N, C-alpha and C positions, 0 to 999 in steps of 0.2 A: 422898951424905950431905947431909942437910938442915941449914940453918943456923937457929939460934934468932934470931928477929927481935925487936928491941927495940920497945917501944910507940911510940917516936919514929919508927922506920922504917914501922911499920904505919900510923900516923896520916898520915905523909907520903904513903904510897901511896894511902890513902883520899881524900886531898885532890887529888892530882896525876894519878891514873890516869883517872878518868872524862872522856870526851870527847877523849882524846888517843891518837894511834897509839902502839903499844908501843915503836917505835924512838925516838920523841921522848921518851917517859917514861923510857926507859933512859938516854938521854943526859943528861936532867935529873938523874936519880938519881945517875949517876956524878959529876956536878958537886957535888951536895949531899953525897954520901957517897963520896969518892974512895978511901978505904981499904977499902971493902967490895967484895970480889971476888965478882962475880956475873955471870951471863950473862942475856941477854934471856929465854930460855926458863925459867931458874930463877926470874926475877922474875915472869913470867906465871903459872907454877905456884903460886908463893907467893900471888899475888893471887887466883887461882881457888880455892885452898884456903880463903881467907878471904872468899870471895864478893865480891871487888872486881873489877868489870868496867869496861872502857873504853867499852862501848856501841857500839863501831864494829864493824860486821859485815863490812865489806870494807876491805881494805888500800888506801890511796890510790894506792900504786904500781901496783896491778892495773888501775886505771881506764884507763890508756893502752892496754890490750889489749881493751877493750870495743868492741862495735860502735857506730859513730856513727849517729845518726838519718839515714835516707835511704840509707845504704849497704846493699848487698845481699850475701848470702852467696855465696861463690865457687861453691858446689855447689847453689845454688837451682834446683829443677826448674821448668820452665815449665808454664803451664796446660795441661791435657790429658795431662800425663805419667801413666804408669801403673806400678804395681808389684804383685806378688802378696803377699798376706798370709794365711796359713792357708788357701790354696786359693782365696781370693776376690781378684778384681782390684780394686784401689783406683785412683781417678782423682783428679787434682788439679783442684779446682773454684774455688779462691780463692788469692790470693797473700798475703793477710794474715790475722791471727788465729792461734788455736792450731792445732796439727796436726789436731785433730778438726774444726775449721772448714774447713781447707784441703783435706783428703782425704775422699772419700766412696766407699762401695762402688759399683762401676760399675753393678750391677743397680739400685740405688736411683736413681742419676743418670739412667739410661736411662728408668726408669719415670716419674720426675718430669718428664722432658722431654715425655713423652706425656700425662701425667695431672695434673700439678701437684704441689704439696707432699705429702709422705707424712703421712697422718693420725697423730696421737699414739696410741701403743699398737699400731701396726701395723708389719709388716715386709714386705720384698719377698723372696719365696722363689722357688725354681726348681721349676717344675711337675714336670719329669722328674728332679729331684735332681742334675742335672749343673751344677756351678758355672761351667763354662766356656761353657755355652750361654746367651749373653746376648741371644738373640732376644726381642723384646718379647712375642711370643706364648708364650714359655716363662716369663714372669715373672708372678707373682700377688701381690697385696697382701692379706695376711691378718692377723688379730689375732695378737699374740704368743702368747696362750694357745692358740690353735688350732694354731699352728706347734709349740708344745711338745708338745701332745697327739699330733700327727702323728709327731713324732720319737720319742716314747716308745713309740707303738704300731706304729712302722715302717710307716706308711701311704703312703709315697711311691710314685708310679707314673709310668710313662712316658706314660700316657694322660691327656690333659688333661680329658676327660669324667669319668673315674674320680676324678681329683684334685678336681674341683669337687663331685662327689657326697660325697666323704669330708669335705671342708671343711664343706659344708652339714650333714652328719650331726653332726660335732663341735660346730658352732655350736648346733645344735638341742639336743644333749645338754647343753651348758653352760647354755642358757636354761632347760631343764627343771630342772636341778640348782639353779639360782638361784631359780626359782619355788618349788620344794619347800622350799628352805632358808628362804625368806621366809614361807611358809605355816606352817612349823614354829615360827618365832619369834613368831608372833602369839598 
């Protein structure tokens, strides 16, 4: 059952809610209006219905449970740790940053150790299609578009020579397609 709030109470809430924790506002409210039987949740709901916000996104009491700067997580994995995700081996390469900065597909890590940074728009793929075969001779750096075409046309092969021929053919097809498109737009 909702209570009808007087304009005096609504104005008091508009003045006293912003910038204060709900618990503090409730205690002040009880002092100002001792005969008004209300719970903290009922007061919050009444404020939300009237678009009265305190602007505090985190409760001050929760801060004591936050990680302190310099402390480490009890289950933090060391550099070089590995786990499998969707059939790919992921390896930890950094201790700080987002999880996307910390973890890298192992095939990319191995390829970069031998060849330097992965060029933009390229991926590392497995020549024989076996995600567990992380031998550098089984890894190839190819354009994402070429990889997509190989997947769509099921052109994976255990032969590295056949793989190279198919990649070259797809790249050539894409170049021809681009040239004919440009000629058609003139």
